[in-house]
Rosetta silent file (secondary structure, phi, psi, omega in degrees, C-alpha in Angstrom):
SEQUENCE: MTEIALTLSIFAALVTAAFGARRASARMKAHHVSKETNAVVRLVAGLFVVMTSLVFGLLINSSRTGFEALGSQVQSYAAHLILLDRTLAARGSDTDKARQLLADYVQAAIDDPARVQQDEALRSYRAEDRLAAVYQAFSAIPPSDDRGRSLLDDASRQYRQIIEQRWTIIEAGQGRLPFQMTLMLAGWLVLIFASFGYRAPCNAVIDLTFVSAAGLIAGSLYLVLDMNVPFSGPMQISDLPLRQALAELRRTLP
SCORE:     score description
SCORE:     0.000 S_00000001
   1 L     0.000  -35.623  178.335   46.833   42.446    3.505 S_00000001
   2 H   -63.610  -39.927  179.734   47.213   39.953    0.650 S_00000001
   3 H   -64.572  -40.337  179.049   49.495   37.789    2.789 S_00000001
   4 H   -65.010  -44.485 -179.670   46.973   37.777    5.658 S_00000001
   5 H   -63.088  -42.152  179.355   44.078   36.860    3.366 S_00000001
   6 H   -65.732  -40.755 -179.970   46.063   34.042    1.748 S_00000001
   7 H   -64.916  -43.976  178.804   47.173   32.705    5.132 S_00000001
   8 H   -64.366  -36.138  178.231   43.635   32.702    6.531 S_00000001
   9 H   -65.343  -41.034  178.459   42.400   30.952    3.383 S_00000001
  10 H   -65.498  -42.704  177.916   45.049   28.248    3.780 S_00000001
  11 H   -58.987  -46.278 -179.910   44.167   27.804    7.458 S_00000001
  12 H   -63.632  -38.832 -179.572   40.488   27.416    6.595 S_00000001
  13 H   -66.177  -40.266 -179.740   41.305   24.965    3.795 S_00000001
  14 H   -66.221  -45.625  179.469   43.450   22.785    6.061 S_00000001
  15 H   -63.785  -42.894  179.796   40.858   22.636    8.835 S_00000001
  16 H   -63.219  -40.792 -179.679   38.083   21.947    6.331 S_00000001
  17 H   -63.270  -43.696 -177.757   40.111   19.182    4.670 S_00000001
  18 H   -66.240  -50.876 -178.407   40.821   17.436    7.970 S_00000001
  19 H   -71.430  -35.027  179.110   37.300   17.599    9.372 S_00000001
  20 H   -66.118  -41.277  179.210   35.693   17.030    5.978 S_00000001
  21 H   -66.473  -39.426  178.864   37.727   13.880    5.327 S_00000001
  22 H   -64.909  -40.483  179.616   36.906   12.515    8.765 S_00000001
  23 H   -68.771  -38.608 -179.208   33.192   13.154    8.248 S_00000001
  24 H   -68.979  -38.116 -177.669   33.253   11.671    4.757 S_00000001
  25 H   -64.983  -28.755  179.486   35.115    8.530    5.844 S_00000001
  26 L   -68.903  -19.809 -178.595   32.395    7.799    8.395 S_00000001
  27 L  -104.188   -0.459 -177.986   29.861    7.569    5.542 S_00000001
  28 L   -77.541  159.938  175.749   31.979    5.524    3.134 S_00000001
  29 L   -72.585  162.950 -172.014   31.388    1.920    2.314 S_00000001
  30 H   -58.852  -40.347 -176.672   33.468   -0.709    4.066 S_00000001
  31 H   -72.408  -14.687  177.207   35.865   -1.349    1.145 S_00000001
  32 H   -82.800  -16.782 -179.342   36.640    2.392    0.999 S_00000001
  33 L  -122.448   26.146  179.928   37.895    2.401    4.569 S_00000001
  34 L   -72.336  167.679  179.811   39.576   -0.984    4.648 S_00000001
  35 H   -62.031  -38.356 -179.768   43.073   -1.493    6.056 S_00000001
  36 H   -64.057  -44.348  178.882   44.499   -1.875    2.556 S_00000001
  37 H   -64.561  -42.311  179.230   42.959    1.406    1.400 S_00000001
  38 H   -61.795  -38.067  179.798   44.103    3.142    4.556 S_00000001
  39 H   -65.570  -41.783  179.233   47.683    1.884    4.006 S_00000001
  40 H   -65.352  -41.979  178.914   47.767    3.244    0.432 S_00000001
  41 H   -60.812  -41.594  179.792   46.384    6.609    1.586 S_00000001
  42 H   -65.747  -38.706  179.124   49.086    6.830    4.266 S_00000001
  43 H   -64.941  -43.809  178.923   51.818    5.997    1.725 S_00000001
  44 H   -64.795  -40.950  178.205   50.625    8.681   -0.685 S_00000001
  45 H   -62.849  -38.324  178.057   50.360   11.191    2.173 S_00000001
  46 H   -62.882  -37.522  176.585   53.918   10.357    3.208 S_00000001
  47 H   -61.038  -44.734 -179.805   55.107   11.126   -0.322 S_00000001
  48 H   -69.691  -30.169  176.802   53.460   14.551   -0.189 S_00000001
  49 H   -61.982  -44.130  179.183   54.889   15.179    3.287 S_00000001
  50 H   -64.103  -46.923 -179.148   58.411   14.750    1.905 S_00000001
  51 H   -62.932  -40.652  179.646   57.738   16.954   -1.121 S_00000001
  52 H   -65.026  -40.933  179.139   56.111   19.617    1.038 S_00000001
  53 H   -60.610  -42.821 -179.442   59.046   19.649    3.436 S_00000001
  54 H   -65.625  -47.232 -177.586   61.496   20.175    0.567 S_00000001
  55 H   -67.669  -41.454  179.718   59.501   22.952   -1.114 S_00000001
  56 H   -63.756  -39.258  176.322   58.716   24.685    2.169 S_00000001
  57 H   -62.535  -40.043  177.791   62.403   24.601    3.076 S_00000001
  58 H   -64.610  -40.115  179.025   63.283   26.172   -0.276 S_00000001
  59 H   -64.596  -42.805  179.141   60.711   28.934    0.261 S_00000001
  60 H   -62.504  -45.905 -178.440   62.064   29.686    3.733 S_00000001
  61 H   -64.900  -39.487  179.712   65.655   29.779    2.480 S_00000001
  62 H   -64.743  -45.226 -179.882   64.742   31.996   -0.479 S_00000001
  63 H   -66.323  -42.221 -179.099   62.860   34.503    1.681 S_00000001
  64 H   -65.412  -43.869 -179.685   65.555   34.570    4.369 S_00000001
  65 H   -62.422  -45.326  178.790   68.373   35.013    1.852 S_00000001
  66 H   -64.458  -39.110  179.780   66.559   37.829    0.070 S_00000001
  67 H   -63.691  -46.260 -179.424   65.671   39.516    3.357 S_00000001
  68 H   -67.934  -39.174  179.593   69.255   39.439    4.624 S_00000001
  69 H   -64.951  -39.512  179.305   70.687   40.566    1.275 S_00000001
  70 H   -68.205  -35.714  175.611   68.319   43.522    1.150 S_00000001
  71 H   -61.293  -40.580  177.187   69.272   44.467    4.700 S_00000001
  72 H   -65.872  -36.731  178.353   72.936   44.553    3.633 S_00000001
  73 H   -65.479  -38.534  177.969   72.033   46.700    0.636 S_00000001
  74 H   -64.889  -39.777  177.352   70.271   49.210    2.882 S_00000001
  75 H   -63.010  -43.755  178.026   73.378   49.412    5.078 S_00000001
  76 H   -64.196  -37.917  179.583   75.564   49.998    2.018 S_00000001
  77 H   -63.040  -43.816  178.939   73.104   52.604    0.753 S_00000001
  78 H   -62.610  -39.588  179.163   73.282   54.521    4.032 S_00000001
  79 H   -64.347  -39.397  179.862   77.093   54.453    3.903 S_00000001
  80 H   -69.798  -29.901  174.771   77.121   55.873    0.366 S_00000001
  81 H   -64.689  -40.890  177.974   74.804   58.685    1.448 S_00000001
  82 H   -65.997  -40.659  179.321   77.317   59.656    4.121 S_00000001
  83 H   -63.141  -39.775  177.486   80.174   59.480    1.610 S_00000001
  84 H   -63.332  -42.139  178.328   78.306   61.801   -0.756 S_00000001
  85 H   -61.890  -41.191 -179.863   77.753   64.259    2.074 S_00000001
  86 H   -66.711  -37.009  177.694   81.445   64.165    2.977 S_00000001
  87 H   -64.882  -42.886  178.503   82.446   64.794   -0.637 S_00000001
  88 H   -66.239  -38.121  179.863   80.108   67.784   -0.840 S_00000001
  89 H   -63.809  -35.476  179.559   81.392   69.088    2.502 S_00000001
  90 H   -67.297  -21.207  179.943   84.969   68.979    1.193 S_00000001
  91 H   -72.661  -28.382  178.885   83.893   71.255   -1.666 S_00000001
  92 L   125.426 -175.243 -175.271   83.099   74.098    0.696 S_00000001
  93 H   -69.083  -16.882 -179.095   80.206   76.164    2.005 S_00000001
  94 H   -72.893   -6.425  175.717   78.652   76.561   -1.434 S_00000001
  95 H  -101.240    8.794 -178.332   77.359   72.971   -1.165 S_00000001
  96 H   -59.450  -38.654  179.852   75.478   73.618    2.096 S_00000001
  97 H   -64.537  -43.919  179.462   72.150   73.762    0.271 S_00000001
  98 H   -63.525  -38.730  179.940   72.772   70.436   -1.464 S_00000001
  99 H   -67.898  -36.604  176.860   73.785   68.838    1.841 S_00000001
 100 H   -67.084  -40.253  177.216   70.633   70.106    3.553 S_00000001
 101 H   -64.373  -35.185  177.788   68.549   68.715    0.704 S_00000001
 102 H   -65.197  -42.613  176.887   70.339   65.386    1.102 S_00000001
 103 H   -63.909  -38.876  177.020   69.439   65.291    4.803 S_00000001
 104 H   -63.023  -38.237  178.837   65.832   66.161    3.903 S_00000001
 105 H   -63.605  -45.110 -179.364   65.797   63.281    1.427 S_00000001
 106 H   -61.094  -40.123  177.070   67.008   60.783    4.041 S_00000001
 107 H   -62.118  -42.375  178.537   64.289   61.970    6.416 S_00000001
 108 H   -65.662  -37.160  179.241   61.680   61.520    3.674 S_00000001
 109 H   -66.344  -33.757  177.355   63.030   58.040    2.888 S_00000001
 110 H   -71.509  -42.300 -178.488   62.653   57.063    6.557 S_00000001
 111 H   -67.772  -33.359 -177.297   59.137   58.465    6.790 S_00000001
 112 L  -135.002   87.114 -177.593   58.011   56.753    3.568 S_00000001
 113 L   -53.493  138.129 -175.703   60.058   53.606    2.760 S_00000001
 114 L   -64.657  126.148  173.576   60.650   53.262   -0.979 S_00000001
 115 L  -154.108  145.419 -179.415   58.248   50.881   -2.656 S_00000001
 116 L   -85.481  123.240  177.981   56.796   50.692   -6.134 S_00000001
 117 L   -88.908  132.478  177.300   53.019   51.121   -6.176 S_00000001
 118 L   -64.904  -35.728  177.479   51.129   49.112   -8.760 S_00000001
 119 L   -90.386  114.631 -176.679   48.593   51.947   -8.937 S_00000001
 120 H   -61.162  -29.321 -178.499   50.408   54.995  -10.274 S_00000001
 121 H   -68.493  -21.072 -178.173   47.880   57.307   -8.611 S_00000001
 122 H   -94.203   -6.393 -174.665   48.965   56.020   -5.166 S_00000001
 123 L   -76.641  137.452  177.122   52.691   56.441   -5.714 S_00000001
 124 L  -100.544  131.615  179.794   54.523   59.127   -3.729 S_00000001
 125 L  -106.295   12.007 -173.237   57.324   61.058   -5.443 S_00000001
 126 H   -61.706  -51.593 -179.382   58.293   63.106   -2.398 S_00000001
 127 H   -66.847  -40.851 -179.154   61.549   61.309   -1.588 S_00000001
 128 H   -62.592  -40.959  179.346   62.459   60.864   -5.251 S_00000001
 129 H   -65.832  -37.698  179.887   61.984   64.584   -5.951 S_00000001
 130 H   -68.970  -35.594  177.541   64.158   65.552   -2.986 S_00000001
 131 H   -68.024  -38.804  177.134   66.945   63.265   -4.147 S_00000001
 132 H   -64.589  -35.059  179.585   66.779   64.786   -7.631 S_00000001
 133 H   -65.971  -28.387  177.606   66.978   68.256   -6.067 S_00000001
 134 H   -61.967  -47.349 -179.271   70.287   67.290   -4.430 S_00000001
 135 H   -65.288  -41.777  179.152   71.899   66.716   -7.812 S_00000001
 136 H   -61.232  -35.340 -177.296   70.427   69.892   -9.250 S_00000001
 137 H   -69.687  -46.381 -175.723   71.819   71.874   -6.318 S_00000001
 138 H   -87.737  -21.869  177.919   75.447   70.748   -6.504 S_00000001
 139 H   -73.863  -18.947  178.652   75.656   70.288  -10.273 S_00000001
 140 L   -82.890   -6.194 -179.308   74.813   73.981  -10.712 S_00000001
 141 L   -77.248  124.025  178.533   77.895   75.029   -8.716 S_00000001
 142 L   -72.679  134.800  179.304   80.637   76.323  -11.048 S_00000001
 143 L   -68.907  129.386 -177.477   84.022   74.643  -10.426 S_00000001
 144 L   -85.555  -30.607 -179.897   86.477   77.167   -8.979 S_00000001
 145 L  -155.712 -173.786 -178.607   89.645   75.154   -9.605 S_00000001
 146 H   -64.291  -38.483  179.523   90.850   71.647  -10.476 S_00000001
 147 H   -64.803  -44.473  178.959   90.239   70.384   -6.954 S_00000001
 148 H   -63.056  -39.578  178.105   86.696   71.739   -6.934 S_00000001
 149 H   -64.935  -40.564  179.073   86.020   70.189  -10.338 S_00000001
 150 H   -64.419  -40.481  179.362   87.390   66.842   -9.155 S_00000001
 151 H   -66.055  -39.780  178.689   85.188   66.883   -6.035 S_00000001
 152 H   -67.628  -36.153  175.848   82.088   67.683   -8.070 S_00000001
 153 H   -64.761  -41.468  176.918   82.926   64.870  -10.482 S_00000001
 154 H   -62.160  -41.671  179.307   83.290   62.484   -7.530 S_00000001
 155 H   -63.136  -38.674  178.745   79.966   63.683   -6.151 S_00000001
 156 H   -64.566  -42.070  178.515   78.302   63.046   -9.523 S_00000001
 157 H   -65.208  -42.112  178.603   79.649   59.494   -9.643 S_00000001
 158 H   -65.234  -37.338  178.688   78.536   58.831   -6.072 S_00000001
 159 H   -63.654  -43.859  178.813   75.112   60.264   -6.830 S_00000001
 160 H   -62.975  -36.970  177.151   74.665   57.930   -9.804 S_00000001
 161 H   -65.953  -38.398  177.475   75.671   54.990   -7.624 S_00000001
 162 H   -64.233  -42.429  178.162   73.116   56.040   -5.013 S_00000001
 163 H   -61.049  -43.422  179.184   70.401   56.219   -7.670 S_00000001
 164 H   -63.138  -44.015  179.024   71.312   52.735   -8.876 S_00000001
 165 H   -64.583  -39.832 -178.569   71.283   51.342   -5.343 S_00000001
 166 H   -59.283  -47.719 -178.051   67.984   53.038   -4.553 S_00000001
 167 H   -72.479  -28.420  174.192   66.166   51.420   -7.463 S_00000001
 168 H   -63.885  -42.521  178.858   67.792   48.068   -6.745 S_00000001
 169 H   -65.682  -42.739 -179.548   66.397   48.236   -3.208 S_00000001
 170 H   -61.054  -48.827 -177.528   62.962   49.318   -4.437 S_00000001
 171 H   -67.941  -37.584 -179.646   62.686   46.510   -6.979 S_00000001
 172 H   -69.175  -20.444 -178.174   64.100   43.884   -4.601 S_00000001
 173 L   -85.854    5.607 -176.509   61.510   44.852   -2.002 S_00000001
 174 L   -92.453   -4.069  178.598   58.538   43.853   -4.147 S_00000001
 175 L    94.758  137.546 -177.239   58.716   40.118   -3.457 S_00000001
 176 L  -127.459   -3.196 -178.981   60.067   37.288   -5.558 S_00000001
 177 L   -70.277  129.315  178.574   58.240   34.179   -4.375 S_00000001
 178 L   -68.091  127.679 -178.355   56.183   32.652   -7.214 S_00000001
 179 H   -62.996  -35.825 -178.734   52.498   32.744   -6.314 S_00000001
 180 H   -63.446  -37.793  179.234   51.870   29.486   -8.190 S_00000001
 181 H   -66.291  -37.761  177.841   54.381   27.624   -6.002 S_00000001
 182 H   -63.315  -42.010  177.855   52.655   28.907   -2.882 S_00000001
 183 H   -66.011  -39.680  178.101   49.307   27.642   -4.152 S_00000001
 184 H   -62.985  -41.781  177.347   50.828   24.275   -5.069 S_00000001
 185 H   -62.197  -41.326  178.285   52.296   23.983   -1.574 S_00000001
 186 H   -63.188  -38.675  177.743   48.906   24.839   -0.096 S_00000001
 187 H   -63.402  -40.994  177.406   47.299   22.122   -2.240 S_00000001
 188 H   -63.610  -41.241  179.318   49.758   19.526   -0.975 S_00000001
 189 H   -63.281  -37.906  177.726   49.075   20.559    2.600 S_00000001
 190 H   -61.661  -43.486  178.597   45.340   20.180    2.023 S_00000001
 191 H   -63.812  -39.941  179.302   45.879   16.626    0.776 S_00000001
 192 H   -63.095  -45.598 -179.835   48.055   15.830    3.782 S_00000001
 193 H   -68.103  -31.803  176.220   45.461   17.134    6.241 S_00000001
 194 H   -65.314  -37.381  177.386   42.742   15.247    4.416 S_00000001
 195 H   -67.716  -32.158  176.137   44.764   12.062    4.890 S_00000001
 196 H   -65.092  -41.757 -178.872   45.050   12.899    8.594 S_00000001
 197 H   -71.815  -24.277  179.993   41.302   13.217    8.874 S_00000001
 198 L   -65.029  121.295 -179.475   40.711    9.967    7.003 S_00000001
 199 L    64.343   15.382  177.399   39.855    7.287    9.591 S_00000001
 200 L   -76.913  142.095  177.885   40.789    9.668   12.451 S_00000001
 201 L   -68.255  156.945 -177.743   38.788    9.133   15.655 S_00000001
 202 L  -101.225  102.174  175.381   36.280   11.767   16.657 S_00000001
 203 L  -156.480  170.882 -173.726   37.244   13.392   19.954 S_00000001
 204 H   -66.787  -33.837 -179.930   38.289   16.758   21.373 S_00000001
 205 H   -64.145  -44.994  178.977   42.011   15.943   21.409 S_00000001
 206 H   -63.892  -42.409  179.331   42.035   15.194   17.677 S_00000001
 207 H   -59.770  -46.438  179.801   39.992   18.329   16.973 S_00000001
 208 H   -64.237  -37.049  178.775   42.411   20.503   18.927 S_00000001
 209 H   -64.255  -44.526  178.996   45.375   18.847   17.204 S_00000001
 210 H   -59.777  -48.830 -176.515   43.946   19.544   13.750 S_00000001
 211 H   -65.984  -42.965 -179.083   43.217   23.196   14.528 S_00000001
 212 H   -64.860  -45.070 -179.654   46.555   23.805   16.257 S_00000001
 213 H   -63.310  -42.531  179.027   48.582   22.183   13.476 S_00000001
 214 H   -63.416  -40.346  179.214   46.697   24.115   10.797 S_00000001
 215 H   -65.623  -42.342 -179.372   47.227   27.373   12.692 S_00000001
 216 H   -67.915  -40.688  179.362   50.951   26.817   13.173 S_00000001
 217 H   -67.661  -43.512  177.953   51.530   25.837    9.542 S_00000001
 218 H   -63.130  -38.479  177.086   49.484   28.787    8.265 S_00000001
 219 H   -64.295  -38.651  177.673   51.401   31.092   10.618 S_00000001
 220 H   -64.185  -42.614  177.205   54.713   29.772    9.299 S_00000001
 221 H   -62.286  -38.130  179.365   53.587   30.394    5.737 S_00000001
 222 H   -63.398  -41.873  179.809   52.563   33.919    6.687 S_00000001
 223 H   -63.327  -39.194  178.186   56.019   34.681    8.096 S_00000001
 224 H   -64.985  -45.558 -179.600   57.643   33.411    4.888 S_00000001
 225 H   -66.282  -38.456 -179.279   55.312   35.482    2.713 S_00000001
 226 H   -70.460  -36.815  177.635   55.716   38.557    4.895 S_00000001
 227 H   -65.719  -23.429  178.688   59.506   38.275    4.895 S_00000001
 228 L   -75.958  -14.740  175.823   59.295   38.275    1.106 S_00000001
 229 L  -119.867   82.534 -163.762   57.819   41.814    1.230 S_00000001
 230 L   -77.080   -1.722  178.813   60.400   43.421    3.541 S_00000001
 231 L  -109.115   15.781  176.004   59.022   46.981    3.681 S_00000001
 232 L  -151.429  163.027  179.882   55.603   46.087    5.103 S_00000001
 233 L    85.653 -177.901 -176.745   54.122   43.789    7.710 S_00000001
 234 L   -70.128  -26.484  179.540   55.523   42.775   11.101 S_00000001
 235 L  -106.363  103.303 -176.316   58.905   41.663    9.700 S_00000001
 236 L  -124.974  156.069  172.966   60.550   44.660    8.021 S_00000001
 237 L   -65.155  132.632 -178.812   64.036   45.726    7.057 S_00000001
 238 L   -67.085  137.237  175.848   65.389   47.930    9.838 S_00000001
 239 L   -94.212   13.216  179.989   65.697   51.629    9.013 S_00000001
 240 H   -59.046  -41.382  176.836   68.387   52.033   11.697 S_00000001
 241 H   -58.233  -39.611  178.926   71.203   52.474    9.099 S_00000001
 242 H   -69.625  -37.150  178.321   69.294   55.359    7.512 S_00000001
 243 H   -66.292  -39.155  176.960   68.567   56.914   10.908 S_00000001
 244 H   -66.684  -39.102  177.171   72.237   56.725   11.811 S_00000001
 245 H   -63.824  -41.534  179.075   73.149   58.249    8.455 S_00000001
 246 H   -62.151  -42.493  178.171   70.644   61.061    9.014 S_00000001
 247 H   -62.336  -38.949  179.720   72.124   61.782   12.439 S_00000001
 248 H   -68.618  -40.451  178.653   75.610   61.891   10.930 S_00000001
 249 H   -63.923  -43.754 -177.786   74.498   64.212    8.113 S_00000001
 250 H   -71.467  -29.033 -179.527   72.796   66.626   10.506 S_00000001
 251 H   -63.706  -33.493 -175.638   75.740   66.565   12.911 S_00000001
 252 L  -100.029    0.600  177.490   78.068   68.076   10.312 S_00000001
 253 L   -71.533  144.960  179.038   75.623   70.553    8.787 S_00000001
 254 L   -68.785    0.000    0.000   76.492   74.216    9.427 S_00000001
């Protein structure tokens, strides 16, 4: 919702800047709208166009890189869940409860993607509690021999790795784009659109061009901002690896 509100605000600011500058220029004195003044305004606008292109490109690359890296982490996380299940299965039937709890955890993780809530009262501990129950279930099993002890030790190491990966995914999914940079970029865009409106003719084609350009730029910014929060919005990290892992876990359950 924050991304939508910010995008709509930027769209409104761009349209207002373009139409406001055009209306203001019509009331300016002659020396304020002279060819020399217009040339300087265009040069300054060109400078901001270059700077905006560079910063916008950096924002796109940062969001895309983070989005793809987090997708790879989710795939690795799903693979480690399967490996933990296979290690527990090798221990014998006394780990059936732990394996069922692991499958329940994966289902809970799919139903409620892990994300840190700023308001502690809104945070759900359902998936986290089920994952903790997995460790409690298999760590309480007494080792019957050296092989059983070795398998339980392997399961403990894999469990700790899963916990580490889980929190890495949660923290990485909270967004890393600096809000101040986004506002600075929006300010540059406002100046650029104001320069477009300065001395622009008043007709329907120009009006449609201003509105369309503002809408497309605001939409592009929204996609970048939404990609930066990969567990919400229209562009989300796929949960297909977890669904495949869940199917694999349930396939081998007794």
